[in-house]
Each structure stands twice: as C-alpha cells, then as structure tokens.
C-alpha positions as a Markdown table, in Angstrom:
| # | Residue | x | y | z |
|---|---|---|---|---|
| 1 | Met | 37.3 | 3.4 | 17.2 |
| 2 | Gln | 34.3 | 0.6 | 18.5 |
| 3 | Leu | 34.2 | -2.2 | 15.6 |
| 4 | Pro | 37.1 | -3.9 | 13.8 |
| 5 | Glu | 36.1 | -2.2 | 10.6 |
| 6 | Asp | 36.9 | 1.2 | 12.1 |
| 7 | Gln | 39.9 | -0.2 | 12.7 |
| 8 | Leu | 40.8 | -1.3 | 9.3 |
| 9 | Arg | 39.2 | 1.9 | 7.8 |
| 10 | Ala | 42.1 | 3.9 | 10.5 |
| 11 | Gly | 44.8 | 1.8 | 9.0 |
| 12 | His | 45.2 | -0.7 | 12.1 |
| 13 | Ile | 46.1 | -4.2 | 11.9 |
| 14 | Pro | 44.7 | -6.4 | 14.3 |
| 15 | Ala | 46.6 | -8.7 | 16.1 |
| 16 | Asp | 46.0 | -12.1 | 14.8 |
| 17 | Val | 46.7 | -10.4 | 11.2 |
| 18 | Tyr | 50.1 | -8.8 | 12.0 |
| 19 | Arg | 51.3 | -12.7 | 13.4 |
| 20 | Arg | 50.3 | -14.0 | 10.3 |
| 21 | Leu | 52.7 | -11.9 | 8.5 |
| 22 | Pro | 56.1 | -13.1 | 7.0 |
| 23 | Pro | 59.0 | -11.8 | 8.8 |
| 24 | Gly | 60.2 | -8.4 | 7.4 |
| 25 | Thr | 57.1 | -7.3 | 5.8 |
| 26 | Asp | 56.9 | -3.4 | 5.5 |
| 27 | Val | 53.5 | -2.9 | 7.6 |
| 28 | Arg | 52.8 | 0.5 | 6.0 |
| 29 | Arg | 52.8 | -1.4 | 2.5 |
| 30 | Val | 50.0 | -4.0 | 4.0 |
| 31 | Val | 46.6 | -4.1 | 2.6 |
| 32 | Ile | 43.9 | -5.6 | 3.8 |
| 33 | Val | 40.9 | -6.0 | 1.5 |
| 34 | Gln | 37.1 | -6.6 | 3.2 |
| 35 | Glu | 34.4 | -7.7 | 1.5 |
| 36 | Ala | 32.0 | -5.4 | 0.5 |
| 37 | Pro | 28.5 | -4.9 | 2.4 |
| 38 | Arg | 25.7 | -7.5 | 0.7 |
| 39 | Ser | 23.1 | -5.2 | -1.4 |
| 40 | Tyr | 19.7 | -6.4 | -1.3 |
| 41 | Thr | 18.9 | -4.3 | -3.9 |
| 42 | Gly | 19.0 | -6.9 | -6.7 |
| 43 | Pro | 16.6 | -9.4 | -4.8 |
| 44 | Ile | 13.9 | -7.0 | -4.1 |
| 45 | Val | 13.8 | -5.5 | -7.4 |
| 46 | Leu | 13.7 | -8.8 | -8.6 |
| 47 | Thr | 10.6 | -9.8 | -6.1 |
| 48 | Leu | 8.9 | -6.9 | -7.4 |
| 49 | Val | 9.2 | -7.8 | -11.2 |
| 50 | Val | 8.0 | -11.1 | -10.5 |
| 51 | Val | 5.2 | -9.9 | -8.5 |
| 52 | Thr | 4.4 | -7.2 | -11.2 |
| 53 | Gly | 4.7 | -10.3 | -14.2 |
| 54 | Ala | 2.4 | -12.5 | -11.8 |
| 55 | Ile | -0.3 | -9.4 | -11.6 |
| 56 | Ala | 0.1 | -8.9 | -15.4 |
| 57 | Val | -0.3 | -12.4 | -16.3 |
| 58 | Leu | -3.7 | -13.0 | -14.3 |
| 59 | Leu | -5.4 | -9.6 | -15.7 |
| 60 | Val | -4.6 | -11.2 | -19.3 |
| 61 | Ile | -5.9 | -14.3 | -18.1 |
| 62 | Ala | -9.5 | -12.5 | -16.7 |
| 63 | Phe | -9.6 | -10.5 | -19.6 |
| 64 | Val | -8.9 | -13.4 | -22.3 |
| 65 | Ala | -11.8 | -15.3 | -20.1 |
| 66 | Gln | -14.1 | -12.6 | -20.4 |
| 67 | Val | -13.9 | -12.0 | -24.1 |
| 68 | Val | -14.1 | -16.5 | -24.5 |
| 69 | Ala | -17.0 | -16.1 | -22.5 |
| 70 | Gly | -18.1 | -13.4 | -24.5 |
| 71 | Ala | -18.1 | -15.0 | -27.7 |
| 72 | Ala | -19.6 | -17.9 | -26.4 |
| 73 | Val | -22.8 | -16.1 | -25.9 |
| 74 | Ala | -22.7 | -14.9 | -29.1 |
| 75 | Val | -22.3 | -18.1 | -31.0 |
| 76 | Leu | -25.0 | -19.9 | -28.9 |
| 77 | Ser | -27.3 | -16.8 | -29.2 |
| 78 | Ala | -26.9 | -16.7 | -33.2 |
| 79 | Thr | -26.6 | -20.5 | -33.6 |
| 80 | Ser | -29.1 | -22.5 | -31.2 |
| 81 | Gly | -31.2 | -19.4 | -30.2 |
| 82 | Leu | -30.3 | -19.2 | -26.5 |
| 83 | Thr | -29.6 | -15.2 | -25.3 |
| 84 | Tyr | -28.2 | -13.7 | -22.1 |
| 85 | Ser | -29.7 | -10.6 | -21.3 |
| 86 | Ile | -29.8 | -8.3 | -18.0 |
| 87 | Asn | -32.6 | -6.6 | -17.4 |
| 88 | Arg | -32.1 | -3.5 | -15.3 |
| 89 | Ala | -35.3 | -1.9 | -15.5 |
| 90 | Ala | -37.2 | -5.3 | -14.4 |
| 91 | Arg | -35.1 | -5.9 | -11.3 |
| 92 | Arg | -36.4 | -2.0 | -10.3 |
| 93 | Arg | -39.7 | -2.3 | -10.6 |
| 94 | Ala | -39.5 | -5.5 | -8.1 |
| 95 | Val | -37.4 | -4.2 | -5.8 |
| 96 | Gly | -39.4 | -1.0 | -5.8 |
| 97 | Lys | -43.2 | -2.7 | -5.2 |
C-alpha cells in the first residue's frame, strides 16, 4: 500500500483522523467517505457539441449566402438585363492556343 487511498480502501484509519475521533468510539464502525475522482466526460462532450454546432451554423450560413447570391443574380438578370455566365469552352480554347 503506497498511497493513502489504498490504505483507506483497505480499512486503515490514518493517524490524523484517528486522533480526531471522540474517546470511546468503536473504530470498527467508523466509515471514511472519500470524494469521487473528477470525471472529464461532461466537459469533453460539451466541447464537442459546441464545436459541431458552430460548424453546422457556419455551413448553414454559407449555404444561405450561396442561395441569396444566386437569387440576386437571377433577379438582376431578369430585371435589368445583366447576365452572369461561365463559359468554360472559351477558356479552354484560349489556354490551348
């Protein structure tokens, strides 16, 4: 038994605790309550949920921005005659020359 926790689990009463017991106390009936070790599961899960939520919010914002931009281009092209197009064939011919 190297650690005080091992002594407590084995039923030994440390000397400082033994000195604080009132006279006439039956040592065999003394129960020492230990604080449970800290669990890090909750904070880790909370961090993962927050990061996942932030990524989901960013993806939704990006999708909404893309839809708004597409709608804006559609409205502008329908109302004022502005067009936005990508001509990939012309770009390939220019690169090949």
